[in-house]
N, C-alpha and C positions, 0 to 999 in steps of 0.2 A: 612525488618521487621522480628524480631525474632518470630518464631512460638512457640506455647505452647509445641509441641513435642520436638523442639530443646532445649527449656529452661529446660524441665525435663531431657532430655538426658545430657545436660551440667551439671546440678546439680548432676546427678548420677555419672558422671565422676569425679567431684570435690570431692564427698564423698568417692568414691573408692580410689582416689589418697591420700586423707587424711588418710583413713584406712590402706593403704599399705605403708604409708610414714614414718613408724617408722624406726629410724636409730640411730646408735650410735653417729654420728656426732651431736653436739648440734646445735639447730636452734636459730638464733637471728631474731628479727622482730622489728617493730616500731609501733607507735600508729595507723597507717593506717591498719595494719594487711595484707598488700598487698606485703610485701617484705621479706618473709621468706628466710633466708640465712644460709647455713651450715658453721659454723665457727670452728676453732680449739678448742677453749674453751673460757670461760669468766673468767677474773681475777678481783676480786674486789680490789680497791685501797682505803686505809684508811689513809696513811701517805706517805710523800715524799720518804722515804727509800723504800717502797714497789714499788712505781712508778719507781724509778731508777733501782731497781733490776729486775723488769719485762722487762724494755726496754733493759737492758744490758744482760739479761739472755736468751733472745729469739732471734733466728737467722732469723726468717721469718718476714712476713708482720704483721702489727699491725693496728687495727682500734679502734676508741675512741667512747665511749657512755656515755651520761649523762641521762637526763630524757627521751630521745628517742621520742621527739615530731616531729622531721623531718620525712618526709613521703616518701622518695625515696631511702633508703639505704645509707644515709649520715653517718650512724653510723655502717654500716655493710660492710663486704667484705668476699667473699668465702675463707674459709681455713685460715683466719687470726685469730690472738689472739685479742680478744676484751677486752679492759681495761674499766671497769665500774668505773667511777669516782664519782658516787653519794655519796659514803662514805667518800670522801675526801672533807669535808664540814665545816671546822672550821673557826672561826674568827681569823684573824691574828692580826689586831688592828682596833680600831675605834677612830678617832680624831673628837670629837664633835665640837670643836672650829673652825677647818679648814673645817668642812663639808666634810670629806673624810673618806673612809673605805677601808680596804684590807681584802679579804676573799680568802679561798681556792676555787678552781674552781667548785667543786661539790656541793657547797651550793646552795639551791634553793632560789629564790627571796623571797618567803614567809617566810623562816627562817631568811633571812636578815632583812625583815620588822619587825620581832619580836624584833630584836636587836636595830633597829633604832627608832621605835615608842616611847619608853619611853623618848627619847631625842628630840621629836618633829622634827625628821628628816625623810626624804623620799628619795626613789630612784629617780634619776633625769630622767633617760630614761630606760625603760624596755618594754617588751611586755604587752599587755592588760591583761594578766593573769599571775599569780604568781607561777605557778607550774614548770617553767623551771629552769635549772641550770644556774648559772652565766657564767660558762665557756662555756656552750653550746650556750648561747646568744652571747658571744663574737665570737664564731666560725661561727655563721650565720650573725653576725653584725645586730642584731635585731633593731626594732624600735617600737614605740607605738603611743600614741595619744597626746604626749606632745608638746604643741604649741612652735614653735621656736627652737625645738630640733629635729633633724632628727634621724640618726642612733646612736646606742650606742657608736660608735667609738669616737664621740666628747666628751664623758664624761669619757673615760678611761685615767687615769693618768699614769699608768704603768702596765706592765704584767711581771710575772715571767713565763718563758716557759722552757720546757725540750725538747731538741732535740732528735731525734731518737737514737743518740749515747749515750744518758744518760747525756749529758752536760746540766747543769742548767745555764740559761742566763736571766739576768734582761734586760727588754726592755722598751722603752718609746718613745715619739716623739723626744727626744733628744739623747737617748741611743740606739744604734742599730736600728735606725728608719726604715730601709728597712725590717728588720725582724718583727718589730712591725706592720708595715702596711700590711705585707703579712699574719700574723697570724689572724688579725681581719678580719672576713669574709672568712677565709681560710679553714673552715670545717675540722680542725684537720689534714690537709695534709702537713703543714709546720713544726709544732711542737705541743707538748702537752701543753695546757694552764694549769698551776698549781696554780697560784695566780693572782688575779685581784684587782687593785686599782682604785677606782671610786670616781668621784665627787658626792655630794649629794645635795638635795634641802630641803626646809622647808615643814613641814606637814601642809599646809595651809587649812583653811576652804574654801569650794567652793560650789557654787550653780549651779544647772543644768538649762540650758536655751535651749529649743527646738523650732525649727521653720522650717516649710516647705519652700523650695526655688525652683524656676524654674531652670531646668537643665542649661539652657543657662546663667542664672544669677549667678550661684554658684561661679565661680572664683572671680568675682568682689565682691560678697557678702562676701566671705571668707576674701579677702583682707581688706575690710572695717570693718567687724564685729568681726574678729578673729585675723588676722595677725597684725593689727595695734593697737590692744588693749593690754595694759600692764597687764590687769587683767585676760586675757584668759590663762588658764592653760592646759586644755585638749580639744580636739575637734575631732569629726568624723562626717560624714554624711552618712546615709544609703540609698541605692537604693534597692527597693523591687521588687520581681517578681509580675506580669509577664513582665512588661514593662521596669523597671529599668530606669525610666526617671523623677523621682520626688524626689530629695534629701530631706531627713528629717535631719536637722542639729541638733547636740547635742554638746553644748559647756559648759564646766565647767569653771566658772569665780570665782576668789577670792571674798570672801564674808564675811561680818561681821554679817550676819543674824544668828538667833538662829539655831542650828542644828536640823534637822528633824529626824535624825538617830544618836543616841549617840555612836554607836559601833565604835571601833577604827580599828579593822581588821575583815575581813570575817573569821568566825570560820573554822578551818581545819576539814575536814571530814563531813561537813554538807550534808543533803539530798537534792538532786535536782530532785526528782521525778516529781514535778510539771513542772519544766522547761523542762525536758526531754519529758514528755508527751505532752507538748505544741509544742515542735519542731516536734514531730511525727505527731500531729494533723494538724498543718499548712502545713506540707509537704506531707501528705497522704490523708487527707479528702477533699471532695468537698467543695469549698468555703474557702480554707485555707487562702488566702490573706485577705478575709473579717474577718475571725476569728482572724488573727493577728492584724488587724486594731482595732477591738473592744475590744479584751482581753489583748493586749500588749501595742499597741501604744497609744490608747485613755487614759488609766489610767496614762501613763507617762506624756502625755501632760497636764493633769488636776491636777496632784499632784506636789506640790513644793518639792524639794529635796535639802537639804543643808547638806553636810557631810565633813569629813576630807579626805584629799588627799589619805592617806594610806588605807582608806576603799575601795575606788574605785580601787586603785592599787593592792589590795590583792584578786581580783576576782579569783575564782577557775574554771579551764577549765572544770571541771565536769558539770558545768551548760550548756555547749554546747555538752556534750557527748550524743550519742544515748543511748536508753535503752539497746540495744544490737547491736553488730556489726556482728551478725550471717548472716543477710540477706543484710545489707547495711553498708557501712562505710562512715564517714563524713570527708571531705577533704578540704584543703585550696589551693588557688593559689593567686598570687599577681603580679601586673603589675605596673610599675613606669613610669609615663607619664609626659613629659614637660608641664608646666602650660598652655602654649598657645595652646596646643593640647588636652586639657581636653575634650571638647565637641565632638571632632572628634572621640576620642577613645571611650568615653562613648556610642556614637551612634553605633559604629561598634561592641562593646562588646555586647550591648543589642541585636543587630540583630543576632549575632552568637549564643548567648545563646538561643534565641527563635527558631532559625532555627534548632538547634540540640536538642531542647527540654531538655536542661540541667536542672536537678533538683537543681536549685540554691536556697538557702534559703535567702541569701542577699548578697549585695556587700557593704562593708564599705570603705568609702573614708577617707584617712588621707593626711597629707601634710608633706613634708620634704625639708629642704634646701639642697644644694649640700654638698656632703661628700668629703672633701679634704684629709682625713686620710687613709682610707682603700684602699689597692691596688685593690681588687675586688669589689670596691664600686658599689652599685646598683643605686646610685644617683650621676651622674656626673654633674648634674645641678639641679635647683629647680624643684621638681616634686610633683604631686598628686599620691597617692598610692591607687590602687584599690584592695581591699582584697576580693576575692570571696570565699564564704563558700558554699559548695555544697554536695549533697548526691550522692553516687555512689553505684549501686547494686553490690553484691558480686558474681554474676554469672561469669563464666570464660571469657566472652567477654567484661566485664565491662571496663577494662583498655583500651582495643582496641578501644572501642567507644569513651572513654574520650580522647584518644590520638588525634583523628581527630579534635575535636573542640578545644582542648588545643593548638594544632599547629596553628589553625586559629587565636586564640587569640594572640599567640606570634607574628605571622605575623602582626597582627593589631598593636600591641605595637611597633614593629620594624618600621613599616611604619610611625608611629607617632614620631619616634625618641626616643622611650622608651626602657625599659628592662623588663624582667621577673625575679622573685625571685627564687633562687636555692634550698631552703630547701624542696621543694614539689615534687610531682610525676615527674619522669624523662621522660616526654613526648616529650621534645624538640629534634629536630634533632641536630646533631653535627654542622651543618651549622648555625642553629638558635642560638645555644650556643655561637659560635664563633663571630657571628654578635652582639649579645647582650653584650658580654664581650670580646671586642678586647684586653683587657689587660691580657688575659689568657696566652699568650706567655711569658710575663714578669713574671707572676706568676710561670710558669713552670721553668723559669730560676732560680727564688728564691728557688723553691723546690729542684732543683738539687744542689744548693749551700748548703742548710741546711739539706737536706735529700738525700745525694748523691746516696744511694742505692735504693731510691724510695720505701721505705718500710712502710711509713705511708699512708694507702690506705683506700678507701671506694668505693661505687658504683659510686658516682659522678666522682671520678677520673678515674675509669675504663671505664666509658661510654663516657666521653667527652674529656679527656686529655691524654690518652694513644694512641698508634698507633692503627688505626682501623684494 
């Protein structure tokens, strides 16, 4: 157990290190604020000519950054040139009749929604929040809550990529398919994603349906009430602390009922002080679970909600942000578990979180079919996705403590025939990484083919795929 004296000493060491840490080398970081990395410099990219010039004019290693929501150095590498693609964010074309769009990789989903909404079109698959860049989402092969649609890979029609050499290549499932498969979920290690062509969906009206379900009944309930229904558009189920054993299901179904909220998109830059204060209260105050039940869950259960799909898809991650990351940071993890092992993993996960007294705010369950497209697919079969949202203290030993229980969760996932997700804190051992992603050796062969000097790098590459 950490003593008060050790805590104060650790905090003093952290402050002293920060005060003495001024350096000429620029520091890059990510949303976690746990991965400060000295890089050569940051170069902003606004057009393709700048991207090509940057790659051809730099002899050393290169890392790629978008919105920087990955949490373990996937956008950083020591001493590398970091290319910031957020300014490379234009619309290439929009084909309303074909329900297809092509955008530059630095465009954020929220900006794309602005372009689609007037045509009553919507993104087919994306994360639950709209702040991420499209290219970054391709690089992590994201998913959301969209029923019947798993990873983003299935909705990508084509990619334009730029190799480390500066060569521009058009790829698709039919054109250079091996390159296409390696880039999706490739974390910027194979090539730079420059343009993305996507399938789109309609901007349906949908109604929220919430229902508590017994843990053992959830897989069957999901099959009967969500997976088999043509009107089910989005779905997740939440497991709450401290027991994580009572799923509260949230399903959005296509509806012809009158809208209860006429807004088309969530406003950019809105204040989320109430939501942030509530997160603090339920995670810090005595009786936090009861407070959540009475102030958050009960109103949702009692209030009808009918909205447009784009409104729910345009959620802002600021609603989940802490008021400050000075003392604590908020992190995600995710585990992909075969459907038949749902309850086995859920029970093991709850036991691990309770044993290690993890400050978990919730676990959100989603569903995904198998992904036959991406080489580094996280779903090699139909899976339930367990998304863990937790708070971690910013004292020096916080990551060390998290490493212990994260490795236990990864072992539990592997024992159930599942995998863990790669955009988060790099707590896995090399052996765990290689067991979870046995296709990593094929990925390495593709990297050597398309990046023969191995100069597209990040911490994921350095920790797990280079020589130990």
